C-alpha positions as CSV (number, residue, x, y, z in Angstrom):
1,M,41.6,38.0,-34.9
2,R,45.1,37.3,-33.8
3,P,46.1,34.3,-31.8
4,F,47.8,36.4,-29.2
5,P,46.1,39.8,-28.9
6,T,48.8,41.5,-26.9
7,P,52.5,40.9,-27.0
8,G,52.9,39.9,-23.3
9,A,49.6,38.0,-22.8
10,K,49.4,34.3,-22.1
11,P,47.7,32.0,-24.6
12,P,44.1,31.1,-23.6
13,L,43.6,27.8,-21.7
14,R,42.0,25.0,-23.6
15,P,39.2,23.2,-21.9
16,R,40.4,19.8,-23.1
17,P,43.7,18.6,-24.7
18,A,44.0,18.3,-28.5
19,L,42.8,15.1,-30.1
20,P,46.2,13.8,-31.2
21,L,47.4,13.8,-27.6
22,V,44.4,12.0,-26.3
23,R,43.9,9.4,-29.1
24,P,46.3,6.8,-27.7
25,F,44.3,6.8,-24.4
26,L,40.8,6.4,-25.9
27,V,39.2,3.0,-25.5
28,H,37.4,2.0,-28.6
29,R,34.6,-0.4,-27.9
30,R,33.2,-2.4,-30.7
31,R,29.5,-2.6,-30.7
32,P,28.2,-6.1,-30.9
33,A,26.5,-7.1,-34.0
34,P,22.7,-6.8,-33.7
35,R,21.1,-10.1,-32.9
36,P,18.1,-11.4,-34.8
37,R,14.8,-11.6,-33.0
38,G,14.3,-14.6,-30.9
39,H,18.0,-15.1,-30.4
40,P,18.7,-17.3,-27.3
41,A,21.1,-14.7,-25.9
42,G,18.2,-12.3,-25.3
43,A,18.6,-8.6,-24.6
44,S,21.6,-8.9,-22.2
45,G,23.8,-10.6,-24.8
46,R,24.5,-13.5,-22.4
47,A,22.9,-16.9,-22.4
48,G,24.9,-19.2,-20.3
49,P,24.9,-21.9,-17.6
50,G,24.3,-19.2,-14.9
51,R,20.9,-18.4,-16.3
52,A,19.9,-22.0,-16.7
53,R,21.2,-22.8,-13.2
54,R,19.2,-20.0,-11.7
55,A,16.1,-21.1,-13.5
56,L,16.6,-24.6,-12.2
57,Q,16.9,-23.2,-8.7
58,Y,13.6,-21.3,-9.0
59,V,11.6,-24.2,-10.4
60,A,13.1,-26.6,-7.8
61,A,12.2,-24.2,-5.0
62,A,8.7,-24.0,-6.4
63,A,8.4,-27.8,-6.5
64,I,9.7,-28.1,-2.9
65,V,7.1,-25.5,-1.8
66,V,4.3,-27.4,-3.6
67,G,5.3,-30.6,-1.7
68,G,5.5,-28.7,1.6
69,Y,2.1,-27.1,1.0
70,V,0.5,-30.4,0.3
71,H,1.9,-31.8,3.5
72,L,0.7,-28.7,5.4
73,C,-2.8,-29.2,4.0
74,L,-2.8,-32.9,4.9
75,Y,-1.6,-32.0,8.4
76,R,-4.4,-29.4,8.9
77,H,-7.1,-31.8,7.6
78,G,-6.6,-34.8,9.8
79,F,-3.0,-36.0,9.8
80,R,-2.2,-34.0,13.0
81,A,-4.2,-36.7,15.0
82,I,-1.6,-39.4,14.0
83,P,1.1,-39.1,16.7
84,T,4.4,-39.3,14.9
85,V,3.4,-39.0,11.3
86,G,1.5,-35.8,11.9
87,T,4.5,-34.2,13.4
88,G,6.6,-35.4,10.5
89,F,4.1,-33.7,8.1
90,L,4.4,-30.4,9.9
91,L,8.2,-30.6,10.0
92,Q,8.3,-31.4,6.3
93,A,6.2,-28.3,5.5
94,I,8.3,-26.0,7.6
95,T,11.6,-27.4,6.3
96,S,10.3,-27.1,2.7
97,V,9.7,-23.4,3.1
98,A,13.1,-22.9,4.6
99,I,14.9,-24.8,1.9
100,A,13.0,-23.1,-0.9
101,G,13.9,-19.7,0.6
102,A,17.5,-20.7,0.9
103,L,17.5,-21.8,-2.7
104,I,16.2,-18.5,-3.9
105,A,18.5,-16.5,-1.6
106,R,21.8,-15.0,-2.9
107,D,24.6,-17.5,-3.3
108,R,27.5,-17.2,-0.8
109,V,30.7,-19.0,-0.1
110,V,30.6,-21.1,3.1
111,H,33.7,-22.2,5.0
112,L,33.3,-25.5,6.8
113,G,36.6,-26.1,8.4
114,R,39.0,-26.7,5.5
115,V,36.2,-27.2,3.0
116,V,34.9,-24.3,1.0
117,V,31.4,-24.8,-0.4
118,R,29.0,-22.6,-2.2
119,S,25.8,-22.2,-0.2
120,S,23.6,-23.2,-3.2
121,F,25.5,-26.5,-3.4
122,A,24.9,-27.2,0.3
123,V,21.3,-26.2,0.1
124,G,20.8,-28.3,-3.0
125,L,22.2,-31.3,-1.2
126,V,19.8,-30.7,1.7
127,G,16.9,-30.2,-0.7
128,V,17.7,-33.5,-2.4
129,G,17.9,-35.2,1.0
130,L,14.5,-33.8,2.0
131,S,12.8,-34.8,-1.2
132,L,14.3,-38.3,-1.2
133,G,13.4,-38.7,2.5
134,T,9.8,-37.7,1.7
135,V,9.6,-40.1,-1.2
136,G,11.2,-42.8,1.0
137,A,8.7,-42.2,3.8
138,F,5.9,-42.5,1.3
139,A,7.3,-45.7,0.0
140,L,7.6,-47.1,3.5
141,S,4.0,-46.2,4.3
142,Q,3.0,-48.5,1.4
143,T,4.6,-51.5,2.9
144,P,2.7,-54.0,5.1
145,M,4.6,-52.9,8.2
146,G,4.1,-49.2,7.4
147,I,6.0,-46.3,8.9
148,F,5.5,-45.9,12.7
149,N,2.5,-48.3,12.4
150,F,0.9,-46.1,9.8
151,R,0.0,-47.7,6.4
152,E,-1.5,-46.2,3.2
153,R,-2.9,-48.0,0.2
154,G,-2.2,-46.8,-3.3
155,L,-2.2,-43.0,-3.9
156,E,-4.5,-42.1,-1.0
157,P,-5.4,-39.3,-0.1
158,A,-6.4,-39.2,-3.7
159,P,-5.0,-36.1,-5.4
160,Q,-2.6,-34.9,-2.7
161,A,-0.4,-38.0,-2.6
162,L,0.1,-37.9,-6.4
163,V,0.8,-34.1,-6.4
164,A,3.3,-34.4,-3.6
165,L,5.0,-37.4,-5.1
166,V,5.4,-35.7,-8.5
167,A,6.6,-32.4,-6.9
168,E,9.2,-34.2,-4.9
169,L,10.5,-36.2,-7.8
170,V,10.6,-33.1,-10.0
171,A,12.6,-31.4,-7.2
172,V,15.0,-34.3,-7.0
173,A,15.6,-34.3,-10.8
174,L,16.1,-30.5,-10.9
175,L,18.3,-30.2,-7.9
176,T,20.4,-33.2,-9.1
177,T,20.8,-31.4,-12.5
178,M,21.8,-28.2,-10.7
179,L,24.4,-30.0,-8.6
180,L,25.8,-31.7,-11.7
181,L,26.1,-28.3,-13.4
182,D,27.9,-26.9,-10.3
183,S,30.3,-29.8,-10.2
184,R,31.0,-29.5,-14.0
185,A,31.6,-25.7,-13.6
186,A,34.0,-26.4,-10.7
187,D,35.9,-29.0,-12.8
188,V,36.2,-26.4,-15.6
189,Q,37.6,-23.8,-13.2
190,L,40.1,-26.3,-11.8
191,I,41.3,-27.1,-15.4
192,R,41.7,-23.4,-16.3
193,K,43.8,-22.7,-13.2
């Protein structure tokens, strides 16, 4: 077969250009080396502070919800009769659910006047404040004066007080760690700029 079958015919069109013309534009991606089983990077190839931070958020949100659930159960089973303290228990339960939902929600940038803050940072601060306020109110209820003329002795009601106290302290520790990771990441970004 001849390349040009008739003397006046045009050459046939190629569906794609010849390889030597395209080679400079090809992007050669190197495949990453296979990782051994059980490698901390996992299947995605990334194991960084983002994953750890997200895990801290989820566990802190769970701890806050546990504390709020305990306060809701105590409110339903008798603490609603105590005038100011009962209302505080109900508000603590509602606020715990709101803060836990905000912790799990997507992170956004919030503009507060001239200050720009990530929403997870602001919610983390509010969560630490709620948990520390709950622990502080529990500590005040153990004093001889009590809180709003309400006094408790020891860790009564028996399992609920201990569960709520541990959950709130865990939430404080995790949220503080998350806030420190956020501030360290912000410092690293400022140094790189």
